[in-house]
C-alpha positions as CSV (number, residue, x, y, z in Angstrom):
1,M,79.1,-18.2,-68.4
2,A,79.1,-20.7,-65.5
3,A,76.9,-19.2,-63.3
4,I,74.1,-18.5,-65.8
5,H,74.3,-22.3,-67.7
6,A,74.2,-23.5,-63.8
7,A,71.0,-21.6,-62.9
8,A,69.4,-22.0,-66.1
9,M,70.1,-26.1,-66.5
10,A,69.4,-27.0,-62.4
11,A,67.9,-30.2,-63.3
12,S,70.9,-31.0,-65.1
13,R,74.5,-30.7,-64.5
14,P,76.0,-27.6,-65.1
15,W,78.7,-27.2,-67.6
16,S,82.0,-25.8,-64.8
17,E,84.1,-22.5,-65.7
18,A,86.9,-24.9,-66.3
19,E,85.3,-26.6,-68.8
20,F,84.1,-23.3,-70.4
21,A,88.1,-21.9,-70.2
22,D,88.7,-24.9,-72.1
23,L,86.2,-24.5,-74.8
24,A,87.4,-20.7,-74.8
25,S,90.9,-22.0,-76.0
26,D,89.7,-24.1,-79.3
27,P,89.7,-21.2,-82.0
28,L,87.0,-23.3,-83.0
29,I,84.6,-22.0,-80.6
30,F,82.9,-19.0,-80.6
31,S,80.0,-17.2,-78.1
32,V,77.4,-14.9,-79.0
33,S,76.4,-13.3,-75.2
34,L,74.2,-11.0,-73.9
35,D,73.5,-9.4,-70.4
36,D,70.9,-11.9,-68.9
37,G,72.6,-15.1,-71.3
38,F,74.7,-16.9,-73.9
39,A,75.1,-19.3,-76.6
40,L,78.7,-21.0,-77.5
41,G,79.1,-22.9,-81.1
42,R,81.7,-24.2,-82.7
43,A,81.7,-24.0,-86.4
44,V,84.0,-25.9,-88.8
45,A,84.3,-27.8,-92.3
46,G,81.1,-26.0,-93.0
47,E,79.0,-27.0,-90.2
48,A,78.4,-25.4,-86.7
49,E,76.8,-27.2,-83.4
50,L,75.5,-24.9,-81.2
51,L,77.1,-26.7,-78.0
52,T,74.4,-24.8,-75.2
53,L,72.3,-22.0,-75.1
54,A,71.5,-20.5,-71.4
55,V,69.5,-17.3,-70.3
56,S,69.2,-16.1,-66.8
57,P,66.1,-17.7,-65.0
58,E,64.6,-14.0,-64.0
59,A,65.1,-13.5,-68.3
60,Q,63.7,-16.1,-69.6
61,H,60.7,-16.0,-71.7
62,R,61.9,-12.3,-73.2
63,G,63.1,-12.9,-76.2
64,V,66.6,-13.2,-75.2
65,G,67.0,-16.9,-76.6
66,A,66.2,-16.1,-79.6
67,R,68.4,-13.4,-80.0
68,L,70.5,-15.8,-78.8
69,L,70.0,-18.4,-81.8
70,A,70.0,-15.6,-83.9
71,G,73.4,-14.5,-82.7
72,F,74.8,-18.0,-83.1
73,E,73.2,-18.8,-86.4
74,A,74.9,-16.0,-87.8
75,E,78.3,-15.8,-87.0
76,A,78.5,-19.6,-87.7
77,G,77.6,-18.5,-91.1
78,A,80.3,-15.5,-91.4
79,R,82.4,-18.5,-90.7
80,G,81.8,-20.5,-93.8
81,A,78.7,-22.5,-92.3
82,A,76.2,-24.1,-94.7
83,A,74.5,-25.6,-92.4
84,A,73.8,-26.4,-87.9
85,F,73.2,-28.6,-85.1
86,L,72.1,-28.8,-82.0
87,E,71.1,-31.2,-79.0
88,V,68.0,-30.5,-76.8
89,A,66.5,-32.8,-74.3
90,E,63.0,-34.3,-75.5
91,D,61.4,-32.9,-71.5
92,N,61.8,-28.9,-73.1
93,A,59.7,-28.2,-74.4
94,P,60.6,-24.4,-74.1
95,A,63.7,-24.9,-75.9
96,R,62.6,-27.4,-78.5
97,T,59.5,-23.9,-79.4
98,L,62.6,-21.9,-79.4
99,Y,63.8,-24.0,-82.2
100,A,60.6,-24.3,-84.3
101,R,60.2,-21.3,-84.3
102,S,62.9,-21.0,-86.1
103,G,63.3,-22.8,-89.0
104,W,65.7,-25.7,-87.5
105,Q,64.1,-29.2,-88.1
106,E,64.6,-32.7,-86.6
107,A,67.1,-34.9,-88.1
108,G,67.4,-38.1,-85.0
109,Y,67.5,-38.1,-81.9
110,R,69.4,-39.6,-79.0
111,P,68.0,-41.8,-75.9
112,A,69.5,-41.3,-72.6
113,Y,71.0,-38.8,-73.6
114,Y,70.9,-36.2,-71.2
115,T,71.9,-36.9,-67.6
116,R,69.3,-35.2,-64.4
117,R,69.5,-35.4,-61.4
118,D,66.9,-36.2,-59.8
119,A,65.4,-37.8,-62.4
120,P,65.4,-40.7,-65.5
121,A,68.2,-39.6,-67.7
122,A,66.5,-37.7,-70.9
123,G,66.4,-38.2,-74.6
124,A,68.1,-35.5,-77.1
125,L,65.9,-34.4,-80.4
126,V,68.9,-34.3,-82.7
127,L,68.2,-30.4,-85.5
128,R,69.1,-29.2,-87.6
129,K,68.7,-25.4,-90.2
130,M,70.6,-24.6,-92.9
131,L,71.8,-21.6,-93.1
132,T,72.6,-20.7,-96.4
């Protein structure tokens, strides 16, 4: 996961193997994986959070992200979540398009949320979707 995340999140600080291992030890955390990507989520108290979704650069724009997002939504629903939320960088047009096509709607904004290696921090849009 860490290698795919690092390749997909080249402009930001990718998560380390240790961070992924720590998350994997939490029983509320779940993942949906394909050869070229994964979605990592958490479900608790009737709500789910998409923590990250990463697709290898060579597999982007081929529907992998849409399949992972659908898998996340299905697993979150199976774990009792009626709604889900996520944060997406305001300058991440491909991800924003993916989420909009899947019915996610803007619910909030976090200024300067995502740090960048060689650019100013980017704000995050908080998106929400009802799953039931």
